[in-house]
mmCIF file of the N, C-alpha and C atoms, coordinates in Angstrom:
data_MODEL
# 
_entry.id   MODEL 
# 
loop_
_atom_site.group_PDB 
_atom_site.id 
_atom_site.type_symbol 
_atom_site.label_atom_id 
_atom_site.label_alt_id 
_atom_site.label_comp_id 
_atom_site.label_asym_id 
_atom_site.label_entity_id 
_atom_site.label_seq_id 
_atom_site.pdbx_PDB_ins_code 
_atom_site.Cartn_x 
_atom_site.Cartn_y 
_atom_site.Cartn_z 
_atom_site.occupancy 
_atom_site.B_iso_or_equiv 
_atom_site.pdbx_formal_charge 
_atom_site.auth_seq_id 
_atom_site.auth_comp_id 
_atom_site.auth_asym_id 
_atom_site.auth_atom_id 
_atom_site.pdbx_PDB_model_num 
ATOM 1   N N  . UNK A 1 1  ? -27.829 -4.832 16.020  1.00 0.00 ? 1  UNK A N  1 
ATOM 2   C CA . UNK A 1 1  ? -26.806 -3.841 16.225  1.00 0.00 ? 1  UNK A CA 1 
ATOM 3   C C  . UNK A 1 1  ? -25.409 -4.382 15.926  1.00 0.00 ? 1  UNK A C  1 
ATOM 4   N N  . UNK A 1 2  ? -25.145 -5.603 16.348  1.00 0.00 ? 2  UNK A N  1 
ATOM 5   C CA . UNK A 1 2  ? -23.834 -6.197 16.103  1.00 0.00 ? 2  UNK A CA 1 
ATOM 6   C C  . UNK A 1 2  ? -23.589 -6.433 14.618  1.00 0.00 ? 2  UNK A C  1 
ATOM 7   N N  . UNK A 1 3  ? -24.661 -6.635 13.872  1.00 0.00 ? 3  UNK A N  1 
ATOM 8   C CA . UNK A 1 3  ? -24.509 -6.875 12.443  1.00 0.00 ? 3  UNK A CA 1 
ATOM 9   C C  . UNK A 1 3  ? -23.880 -5.676 11.740  1.00 0.00 ? 3  UNK A C  1 
ATOM 10  N N  . UNK A 1 4  ? -24.195 -4.471 12.200  1.00 0.00 ? 4  UNK A N  1 
ATOM 11  C CA . UNK A 1 4  ? -23.628 -3.259 11.609  1.00 0.00 ? 4  UNK A CA 1 
ATOM 12  C C  . UNK A 1 4  ? -22.122 -3.220 11.852  1.00 0.00 ? 4  UNK A C  1 
ATOM 13  N N  . UNK A 1 5  ? -21.703 -3.497 13.092  1.00 0.00 ? 5  UNK A N  1 
ATOM 14  C CA . UNK A 1 5  ? -20.273 -3.482 13.405  1.00 0.00 ? 5  UNK A CA 1 
ATOM 15  C C  . UNK A 1 5  ? -19.513 -4.555 12.641  1.00 0.00 ? 5  UNK A C  1 
ATOM 16  N N  . UNK A 1 6  ? -20.093 -5.718 12.540  1.00 0.00 ? 6  UNK A N  1 
ATOM 17  C CA . UNK A 1 6  ? -19.458 -6.808 11.793  1.00 0.00 ? 6  UNK A CA 1 
ATOM 18  C C  . UNK A 1 6  ? -19.347 -6.445 10.318  1.00 0.00 ? 6  UNK A C  1 
ATOM 19  N N  . UNK A 1 7  ? -20.388 -5.861 9.759   1.00 0.00 ? 7  UNK A N  1 
ATOM 20  C CA . UNK A 1 7  ? -20.364 -5.447 8.355   1.00 0.00 ? 7  UNK A CA 1 
ATOM 21  C C  . UNK A 1 7  ? -19.309 -4.379 8.116   1.00 0.00 ? 7  UNK A C  1 
ATOM 22  N N  . UNK A 1 8  ? -19.244 -3.382 8.999   1.00 0.00 ? 8  UNK A N  1 
ATOM 23  C CA . UNK A 1 8  ? -18.229 -2.323 8.862   1.00 0.00 ? 8  UNK A CA 1 
ATOM 24  C C  . UNK A 1 8  ? -16.831 -2.919 8.965   1.00 0.00 ? 8  UNK A C  1 
ATOM 25  N N  . UNK A 1 9  ? -16.619 -3.823 9.903   1.00 0.00 ? 9  UNK A N  1 
ATOM 26  C CA . UNK A 1 9  ? -15.328 -4.480 10.078  1.00 0.00 ? 9  UNK A CA 1 
ATOM 27  C C  . UNK A 1 9  ? -14.929 -5.261 8.822   1.00 0.00 ? 9  UNK A C  1 
ATOM 28  N N  . UNK A 1 10 ? -15.863 -5.981 8.245   1.00 0.00 ? 10 UNK A N  1 
ATOM 29  C CA . UNK A 1 10 ? -15.579 -6.757 7.038   1.00 0.00 ? 10 UNK A CA 1 
ATOM 30  C C  . UNK A 1 10 ? -15.272 -5.841 5.860   1.00 0.00 ? 10 UNK A C  1 
ATOM 31  N N  . UNK A 1 11 ? -16.032 -4.764 5.705   1.00 0.00 ? 11 UNK A N  1 
ATOM 32  C CA . UNK A 1 11 ? -15.813 -3.827 4.593   1.00 0.00 ? 11 UNK A CA 1 
ATOM 33  C C  . UNK A 1 11 ? -14.459 -3.144 4.728   1.00 0.00 ? 11 UNK A C  1 
ATOM 34  N N  . UNK A 1 12 ? -14.138 -2.650 5.925   1.00 0.00 ? 12 UNK A N  1 
ATOM 35  C CA . UNK A 1 12 ? -12.845 -1.994 6.128   1.00 0.00 ? 12 UNK A CA 1 
ATOM 36  C C  . UNK A 1 12 ? -11.683 -2.965 5.971   1.00 0.00 ? 12 UNK A C  1 
ATOM 37  N N  . UNK A 1 13 ? -11.850 -4.168 6.463   1.00 0.00 ? 13 UNK A N  1 
ATOM 38  C CA . UNK A 1 13 ? -10.802 -5.179 6.308   1.00 0.00 ? 13 UNK A CA 1 
ATOM 39  C C  . UNK A 1 13 ? -10.562 -5.546 4.853   1.00 0.00 ? 13 UNK A C  1 
ATOM 40  N N  . UNK A 1 14 ? -11.632 -5.683 4.102   1.00 0.00 ? 14 UNK A N  1 
ATOM 41  C CA . UNK A 1 14 ? -11.513 -5.997 2.676   1.00 0.00 ? 14 UNK A CA 1 
ATOM 42  C C  . UNK A 1 14 ? -10.873 -4.840 1.916   1.00 0.00 ? 14 UNK A C  1 
ATOM 43  N N  . UNK A 1 15 ? -11.303 -3.609 2.216   1.00 0.00 ? 15 UNK A N  1 
ATOM 44  C CA . UNK A 1 15 ? -10.726 -2.440 1.545   1.00 0.00 ? 15 UNK A CA 1 
ATOM 45  C C  . UNK A 1 15 ? -9.250  -2.293 1.886   1.00 0.00 ? 15 UNK A C  1 
ATOM 46  N N  . UNK A 1 16 ? -8.882  -2.508 3.131   1.00 0.00 ? 16 UNK A N  1 
ATOM 47  C CA . UNK A 1 16 ? -7.479  -2.437 3.535   1.00 0.00 ? 16 UNK A CA 1 
ATOM 48  C C  . UNK A 1 16 ? -6.629  -3.492 2.848   1.00 0.00 ? 16 UNK A C  1 
ATOM 49  N N  . UNK A 1 17 ? -7.153  -4.694 2.720   1.00 0.00 ? 17 UNK A N  1 
ATOM 50  C CA . UNK A 1 17 ? -6.423  -5.759 2.042   1.00 0.00 ? 17 UNK A CA 1 
ATOM 51  C C  . UNK A 1 17 ? -6.258  -5.468 0.555   1.00 0.00 ? 17 UNK A C  1 
ATOM 52  N N  . UNK A 1 18 ? -7.282  -4.967 -0.091  1.00 0.00 ? 18 UNK A N  1 
ATOM 53  C CA . UNK A 1 18 ? -7.196  -4.614 -1.507  1.00 0.00 ? 18 UNK A CA 1 
ATOM 54  C C  . UNK A 1 18 ? -6.180  -3.497 -1.712  1.00 0.00 ? 18 UNK A C  1 
ATOM 55  N N  . UNK A 1 19 ? -6.212  -2.482 -0.847  1.00 0.00 ? 19 UNK A N  1 
ATOM 56  C CA . UNK A 1 19 ? -5.248  -1.382 -0.930  1.00 0.00 ? 19 UNK A CA 1 
ATOM 57  C C  . UNK A 1 19 ? -3.831  -1.898 -0.733  1.00 0.00 ? 19 UNK A C  1 
ATOM 58  N N  . UNK A 1 20 ? -3.622  -2.778 0.246   1.00 0.00 ? 20 UNK A N  1 
ATOM 59  C CA . UNK A 1 20 ? -2.306  -3.364 0.528   1.00 0.00 ? 20 UNK A CA 1 
ATOM 60  C C  . UNK A 1 20 ? -1.777  -4.131 -0.685  1.00 0.00 ? 20 UNK A C  1 
ATOM 61  N N  . UNK A 1 21 ? -2.610  -4.944 -1.294  1.00 0.00 ? 21 UNK A N  1 
ATOM 62  C CA . UNK A 1 21 ? -2.204  -5.708 -2.476  1.00 0.00 ? 21 UNK A CA 1 
ATOM 63  C C  . UNK A 1 21 ? -1.909  -4.775 -3.644  1.00 0.00 ? 21 UNK A C  1 
ATOM 64  N N  . UNK A 1 22 ? -2.722  -3.742 -3.833  1.00 0.00 ? 22 UNK A N  1 
ATOM 65  C CA . UNK A 1 22 ? -2.495  -2.782 -4.917  1.00 0.00 ? 22 UNK A CA 1 
ATOM 66  C C  . UNK A 1 22 ? -1.159  -2.054 -4.741  1.00 0.00 ? 22 UNK A C  1 
ATOM 67  N N  . UNK A 1 23 ? -0.853  -1.633 -3.525  1.00 0.00 ? 23 UNK A N  1 
ATOM 68  C CA . UNK A 1 23 ? 0.412   -0.939 -3.280  1.00 0.00 ? 23 UNK A CA 1 
ATOM 69  C C  . UNK A 1 23 ? 1.595   -1.889 -3.451  1.00 0.00 ? 23 UNK A C  1 
ATOM 70  N N  . UNK A 1 24 ? 1.440   -3.131 -3.080  1.00 0.00 ? 24 UNK A N  1 
ATOM 71  C CA . UNK A 1 24 ? 2.495   -4.118 -3.262  1.00 0.00 ? 24 UNK A CA 1 
ATOM 72  C C  . UNK A 1 24 ? 2.764   -4.346 -4.745  1.00 0.00 ? 24 UNK A C  1 
ATOM 73  N N  . UNK A 1 25 ? 1.721   -4.455 -5.542  1.00 0.00 ? 25 UNK A N  1 
ATOM 74  C CA . UNK A 1 25 ? 1.874   -4.622 -6.990  1.00 0.00 ? 25 UNK A CA 1 
ATOM 75  C C  . UNK A 1 25 ? 2.463   -3.367 -7.617  1.00 0.00 ? 25 UNK A C  1 
ATOM 76  N N  . UNK A 1 26 ? 1.986   -2.191 -7.203  1.00 0.00 ? 26 UNK A N  1 
ATOM 77  C CA . UNK A 1 26 ? 2.506   -0.929 -7.727  1.00 0.00 ? 26 UNK A CA 1 
ATOM 78  C C  . UNK A 1 26 ? 3.998   -0.801 -7.439  1.00 0.00 ? 26 UNK A C  1 
ATOM 79  N N  . UNK A 1 27 ? 4.390   -1.110 -6.231  1.00 0.00 ? 27 UNK A N  1 
ATOM 80  C CA . UNK A 1 27 ? 5.795   -1.023 -5.855  1.00 0.00 ? 27 UNK A CA 1 
ATOM 81  C C  . UNK A 1 27 ? 6.643   -2.017 -6.634  1.00 0.00 ? 27 UNK A C  1 
ATOM 82  N N  . UNK A 1 28 ? 6.197   -3.240 -6.729  1.00 0.00 ? 28 UNK A N  1 
ATOM 83  C CA . UNK A 1 28 ? 7.010   -4.267 -7.365  1.00 0.00 ? 28 UNK A CA 1 
ATOM 84  C C  . UNK A 1 28 ? 7.121   -4.094 -8.873  1.00 0.00 ? 28 UNK A C  1 
ATOM 85  N N  . UNK A 1 29 ? 6.195   -3.381 -9.487  1.00 0.00 ? 29 UNK A N  1 
ATOM 86  C CA . UNK A 1 29 ? 6.260   -3.218 -10.937 1.00 0.00 ? 29 UNK A CA 1 
ATOM 87  C C  . UNK A 1 29 ? 6.826   -1.872 -11.380 1.00 0.00 ? 29 UNK A C  1 
ATOM 88  N N  . UNK A 1 30 ? 6.792   -0.852 -10.517 1.00 0.00 ? 30 UNK A N  1 
ATOM 89  C CA . UNK A 1 30 ? 7.145   0.490  -10.975 1.00 0.00 ? 30 UNK A CA 1 
ATOM 90  C C  . UNK A 1 30 ? 8.312   1.146  -10.249 1.00 0.00 ? 30 UNK A C  1 
ATOM 91  N N  . UNK A 1 31 ? 8.720   0.618  -9.122  1.00 0.00 ? 31 UNK A N  1 
ATOM 92  C CA . UNK A 1 31 ? 9.841   1.218  -8.394  1.00 0.00 ? 31 UNK A CA 1 
ATOM 93  C C  . UNK A 1 31 ? 11.161  0.851  -9.068  1.00 0.00 ? 31 UNK A C  1 
ATOM 94  N N  . UNK A 1 32 ? 12.151  1.754  -9.007  1.00 0.00 ? 32 UNK A N  1 
ATOM 95  C CA . UNK A 1 32 ? 13.485  1.404  -9.506  1.00 0.00 ? 32 UNK A CA 1 
ATOM 96  C C  . UNK A 1 32 ? 14.083  0.276  -8.666  1.00 0.00 ? 32 UNK A C  1 
ATOM 97  N N  . UNK A 1 33 ? 14.971  -0.481 -9.271  1.00 0.00 ? 33 UNK A N  1 
ATOM 98  C CA . UNK A 1 33 ? 15.519  -1.670 -8.611  1.00 0.00 ? 33 UNK A CA 1 
ATOM 99  C C  . UNK A 1 33 ? 16.222  -1.367 -7.294  1.00 0.00 ? 33 UNK A C  1 
ATOM 100 N N  . UNK A 1 34 ? 16.882  -0.213 -7.181  1.00 0.00 ? 34 UNK A N  1 
ATOM 101 C CA . UNK A 1 34 ? 17.628  0.070  -5.956  1.00 0.00 ? 34 UNK A CA 1 
ATOM 102 C C  . UNK A 1 34 ? 16.722  0.300  -4.746  1.00 0.00 ? 34 UNK A C  1 
ATOM 103 N N  . UNK A 1 35 ? 15.484  0.718  -4.948  1.00 0.00 ? 35 UNK A N  1 
ATOM 104 C CA . UNK A 1 35 ? 14.554  0.959  -3.840  1.00 0.00 ? 35 UNK A CA 1 
ATOM 105 C C  . UNK A 1 35 ? 13.495  -0.123 -3.694  1.00 0.00 ? 35 UNK A C  1 
ATOM 106 N N  . UNK A 1 36 ? 13.344  -0.937 -4.668  1.00 0.00 ? 36 UNK A N  1 
ATOM 107 C CA . UNK A 1 36 ? 12.219  -1.874 -4.725  1.00 0.00 ? 36 UNK A CA 1 
ATOM 108 C C  . UNK A 1 36 ? 12.175  -2.841 -3.546  1.00 0.00 ? 36 UNK A C  1 
ATOM 109 N N  . UNK A 1 37 ? 13.286  -3.503 -3.245  1.00 0.00 ? 37 UNK A N  1 
ATOM 110 C CA . UNK A 1 37 ? 13.276  -4.537 -2.211  1.00 0.00 ? 37 UNK A CA 1 
ATOM 111 C C  . UNK A 1 37 ? 12.992  -3.950 -0.829  1.00 0.00 ? 37 UNK A C  1 
ATOM 112 N N  . UNK A 1 38 ? 13.551  -2.766 -0.550  1.00 0.00 ? 38 UNK A N  1 
ATOM 113 C CA . UNK A 1 38 ? 13.313  -2.130 0.733   1.00 0.00 ? 38 UNK A CA 1 
ATOM 114 C C  . UNK A 1 38 ? 11.819  -1.819 0.916   1.00 0.00 ? 38 UNK A C  1 
ATOM 115 N N  . UNK A 1 39 ? 11.197  -1.256 -0.121  1.00 0.00 ? 39 UNK A N  1 
ATOM 116 C CA . UNK A 1 39 ? 9.789   -0.892 -0.003  1.00 0.00 ? 39 UNK A CA 1 
ATOM 117 C C  . UNK A 1 39 ? 8.883   -2.125 0.027   1.00 0.00 ? 39 UNK A C  1 
ATOM 118 N N  . UNK A 1 40 ? 9.239   -3.168 -0.677  1.00 0.00 ? 40 UNK A N  1 
ATOM 119 C CA . UNK A 1 40 ? 8.446   -4.406 -0.604  1.00 0.00 ? 40 UNK A CA 1 
ATOM 120 C C  . UNK A 1 40 ? 8.470   -4.964 0.815   1.00 0.00 ? 40 UNK A C  1 
ATOM 121 N N  . UNK A 1 41 ? 9.645   -4.943 1.451   1.00 0.00 ? 41 UNK A N  1 
ATOM 122 C CA . UNK A 1 41 ? 9.743   -5.427 2.832   1.00 0.00 ? 41 UNK A CA 1 
ATOM 123 C C  . UNK A 1 41 ? 8.924   -4.555 3.775   1.00 0.00 ? 41 UNK A C  1 
ATOM 124 N N  . UNK A 1 42 ? 8.986   -3.227 3.585   1.00 0.00 ? 42 UNK A N  1 
ATOM 125 C CA . UNK A 1 42 ? 8.197   -2.321 4.432   1.00 0.00 ? 42 UNK A CA 1 
ATOM 126 C C  . UNK A 1 42 ? 6.704   -2.587 4.260   1.00 0.00 ? 42 UNK A C  1 
ATOM 127 N N  . UNK A 1 43 ? 6.262   -2.759 3.021   1.00 0.00 ? 43 UNK A N  1 
ATOM 128 C CA . UNK A 1 43 ? 4.836   -2.997 2.771   1.00 0.00 ? 43 UNK A CA 1 
ATOM 129 C C  . UNK A 1 43 ? 4.408   -4.353 3.328   1.00 0.00 ? 43 UNK A C  1 
ATOM 130 N N  . UNK A 1 44 ? 5.230   -5.374 3.139   1.00 0.00 ? 44 UNK A N  1 
ATOM 131 C CA . UNK A 1 44 ? 4.881   -6.696 3.662   1.00 0.00 ? 44 UNK A CA 1 
ATOM 132 C C  . UNK A 1 44 ? 4.872   -6.726 5.182   1.00 0.00 ? 44 UNK A C  1 
ATOM 133 N N  . UNK A 1 45 ? 5.875   -6.112 5.797   1.00 0.00 ? 45 UNK A N  1 
ATOM 134 C CA . UNK A 1 45 ? 5.989   -6.154 7.264   1.00 0.00 ? 45 UNK A CA 1 
ATOM 135 C C  . UNK A 1 45 ? 4.955   -5.248 7.922   1.00 0.00 ? 45 UNK A C  1 
ATOM 136 N N  . UNK A 1 46 ? 4.652   -4.126 7.285   1.00 0.00 ? 46 UNK A N  1 
ATOM 137 C CA . UNK A 1 46 ? 3.746   -3.165 7.896   1.00 0.00 ? 46 UNK A CA 1 
ATOM 138 C C  . UNK A 1 46 ? 2.296   -3.345 7.538   1.00 0.00 ? 46 UNK A C  1 
ATOM 139 N N  . UNK A 1 47 ? 2.020   -4.283 6.643   1.00 0.00 ? 47 UNK A N  1 
ATOM 140 C CA . UNK A 1 47 ? 0.670   -4.525 6.156   1.00 0.00 ? 47 UNK A CA 1 
ATOM 141 C C  . UNK A 1 47 ? 0.067   -3.228 5.633   1.00 0.00 ? 47 UNK A C  1 
ATOM 142 N N  . UNK A 1 48 ? -1.142  -2.856 6.025   1.00 0.00 ? 48 UNK A N  1 
ATOM 143 C CA . UNK A 1 48 ? -1.765  -1.673 5.422   1.00 0.00 ? 48 UNK A CA 1 
ATOM 144 C C  . UNK A 1 48 ? -1.115  -0.388 5.907   1.00 0.00 ? 48 UNK A C  1 
ATOM 145 N N  . UNK A 1 49 ? -0.472  -0.396 7.068   1.00 0.00 ? 49 UNK A N  1 
ATOM 146 C CA . UNK A 1 49 ? 0.252   0.794  7.527   1.00 0.00 ? 49 UNK A CA 1 
ATOM 147 C C  . UNK A 1 49 ? 1.483   1.015  6.656   1.00 0.00 ? 49 UNK A C  1 
ATOM 148 N N  . UNK A 1 50 ? 2.188   -0.053 6.331   1.00 0.00 ? 50 UNK A N  1 
ATOM 149 C CA . UNK A 1 50 ? 3.318   0.052  5.410   1.00 0.00 ? 50 UNK A CA 1 
ATOM 150 C C  . UNK A 1 50 ? 2.875   0.514  4.034   1.00 0.00 ? 50 UNK A C  1 
ATOM 151 N N  . UNK A 1 51 ? 1.717   0.060  3.598   1.00 0.00 ? 51 UNK A N  1 
ATOM 152 C CA . UNK A 1 51 ? 1.178   0.497  2.305   1.00 0.00 ? 51 UNK A CA 1 
ATOM 153 C C  . UNK A 1 51 ? 0.830   1.980  2.336   1.00 0.00 ? 51 UNK A C  1 
ATOM 154 N N  . UNK A 1 52 ? 0.294   2.466  3.453   1.00 0.00 ? 52 UNK A N  1 
ATOM 155 C CA . UNK A 1 52 ? 0.003   3.898  3.582   1.00 0.00 ? 52 UNK A CA 1 
ATOM 156 C C  . UNK A 1 52 ? 1.282   4.731  3.569   1.00 0.00 ? 52 UNK A C  1 
ATOM 157 N N  . UNK A 1 53 ? 2.313   4.249  4.249   1.00 0.00 ? 53 UNK A N  1 
ATOM 158 C CA . UNK A 1 53 ? 3.597   4.960  4.249   1.00 0.00 ? 53 UNK A CA 1 
ATOM 159 C C  . UNK A 1 53 ? 4.138   5.037  2.831   1.00 0.00 ? 53 UNK A C  1 
ATOM 160 N N  . UNK A 1 54 ? 4.092   3.937  2.106   1.00 0.00 ? 54 UNK A N  1 
ATOM 161 C CA . UNK A 1 54 ? 4.549   3.940  0.717   1.00 0.00 ? 54 UNK A CA 1 
ATOM 162 C C  . UNK A 1 54 ? 3.707   4.892  -0.126  1.00 0.00 ? 54 UNK A C  1 
ATOM 163 N N  . UNK A 1 55 ? 2.404   4.852  0.048   1.00 0.00 ? 55 UNK A N  1 
ATOM 164 C CA . UNK A 1 55 ? 1.491   5.663  -0.763  1.00 0.00 ? 55 UNK A CA 1 
ATOM 165 C C  . UNK A 1 55 ? 1.715   7.159  -0.542  1.00 0.00 ? 55 UNK A C  1 
ATOM 166 N N  . UNK A 1 56 ? 1.918   7.568  0.699   1.00 0.00 ? 56 UNK A N  1 
ATOM 167 C CA . UNK A 1 56 ? 2.050   8.995  0.984   1.00 0.00 ? 56 UNK A CA 1 
ATOM 168 C C  . UNK A 1 56 ? 3.491   9.506  0.951   1.00 0.00 ? 56 UNK A C  1 
ATOM 169 N N  . UNK A 1 57 ? 4.475   8.618  1.070   1.00 0.00 ? 57 UNK A N  1 
ATOM 170 C CA . UNK A 1 57 ? 5.858   9.076  1.115   1.00 0.00 ? 57 UNK A CA 1 
ATOM 171 C C  . UNK A 1 57 ? 6.614   8.818  -0.189  1.00 0.00 ? 57 UNK A C  1 
ATOM 172 N N  . UNK A 1 58 ? 6.660   7.586  -0.625  1.00 0.00 ? 58 UNK A N  1 
ATOM 173 C CA . UNK A 1 58 ? 7.511   7.227  -1.767  1.00 0.00 ? 58 UNK A CA 1 
ATOM 174 C C  . UNK A 1 58 ? 6.820   7.400  -3.119  1.00 0.00 ? 58 UNK A C  1 
ATOM 175 N N  . UNK A 1 59 ? 5.579   7.035  -3.218  1.00 0.00 ? 59 UNK A N  1 
ATOM 176 C CA . UNK A 1 59 ? 4.878   7.069  -4.506  1.00 0.00 ? 59 UNK A CA 1 
ATOM 177 C C  . UNK A 1 59 ? 4.828   8.478  -5.114  1.00 0.00 ? 59 UNK A C  1 
ATOM 178 N N  . UNK A 1 60 ? 4.521   9.533  -4.333  1.00 0.00 ? 60 UNK A N  1 
ATOM 179 C CA . UNK A 1 60 ? 4.548   10.878 -4.937  1.00 0.00 ? 60 UNK A CA 1 
ATOM 180 C C  . UNK A 1 60 ? 5.930   11.282 -5.443  1.00 0.00 ? 60 UNK A C  1 
ATOM 181 N N  . UNK A 1 61 ? 6.983   10.852 -4.746  1.00 0.00 ? 61 UNK A N  1 
ATOM 182 C CA . UNK A 1 61 ? 8.338   11.144 -5.219  1.00 0.00 ? 61 UNK A CA 1 
ATOM 183 C C  . UNK A 1 61 ? 8.586   10.496 -6.569  1.00 0.00 ? 61 UNK A C  1 
ATOM 184 N N  . UNK A 1 62 ? 8.182   9.232  -6.706  1.00 0.00 ? 62 UNK A N  1 
ATOM 185 C CA . UNK A 1 62 ? 8.378   8.524  -7.960  1.00 0.00 ? 62 UNK A CA 1 
ATOM 186 C C  . UNK A 1 62 ? 7.575   9.163  -9.082  1.00 0.00 ? 62 UNK A C  1 
ATOM 187 N N  . UNK A 1 63 ? 6.335   9.525  -8.809  1.00 0.00 ? 63 UNK A N  1 
ATOM 188 C CA . UNK A 1 63 ? 5.481   10.126 -9.824  1.00 0.00 ? 63 UNK A CA 1 
ATOM 189 C C  . UNK A 1 63 ? 5.992   11.501 -10.229 1.00 0.00 ? 63 UNK A C  1 
ATOM 190 N N  . UNK A 1 64 ? 6.494   12.284 -9.303  1.00 0.00 ? 64 UNK A N  1 
ATOM 191 C CA . UNK A 1 64 ? 7.040   13.602 -9.633  1.00 0.00 ? 64 UNK A CA 1 
ATOM 192 C C  . UNK A 1 64 ? 8.322   13.467 -10.438 1.00 0.00 ? 64 UNK A C  1 
ATOM 193 N N  . UNK A 1 65 ? 9.123   12.470 -10.154 1.00 0.00 ? 65 UNK A N  1 
ATOM 194 C CA . UNK A 1 65 ? 10.366  12.260 -10.896 1.00 0.00 ? 65 UNK A CA 1 
ATOM 195 C C  . UNK A 1 65 ? 10.139  11.755 -12.294 1.00 0.00 ? 65 UNK A C  1 
ATOM 196 N N  . UNK A 1 66 ? 9.048   11.041 -12.541 1.00 0.00 ? 66 UNK A N  1 
ATOM 197 C CA . UNK A 1 66 ? 8.786   10.494 -13.870 1.00 0.00 ? 66 UNK A CA 1 
ATOM 198 C C  . UNK A 1 66 ? 8.215   11.528 -14.843 1.00 0.00 ? 66 UNK A C  1 
ATOM 199 N N  . UNK A 1 67 ? 7.731   12.653 -14.322 1.00 0.00 ? 67 UNK A N  1 
ATOM 200 C CA . UNK A 1 67 ? 7.142   13.669 -15.184 1.00 0.00 ? 67 UNK A CA 1 
ATOM 201 C C  . UNK A 1 67 ? 8.157   14.695 -15.685 1.00 0.00 ? 67 UNK A C  1 
ATOM 202 N N  . UNK A 1 68 ? 9.394   14.582 -15.249 1.00 0.00 ? 68 UNK A N  1 
ATOM 203 C CA . UNK A 1 68 ? 10.428  15.527 -15.693 1.00 0.00 ? 68 UNK A CA 1 
ATOM 204 C C  . UNK A 1 68 ? 10.976  15.170 -17.034 1.00 0.00 ? 68 UNK A C  1 
# 
């Protein structure tokens, strides 16, 4: 029974870390210079929660602005 919980914990932890790294790379390569440092600090300090905030708040704004 414990093996299931440990496996789920490892899978979620790995997925969260991959998502965090992906959002950090996305921010550092695609954000404008005036916002980049602030969002990098938020993502680094907030770990996967900071990455979720960036993903749902800032990234859609950037993507909508680039399509105009």
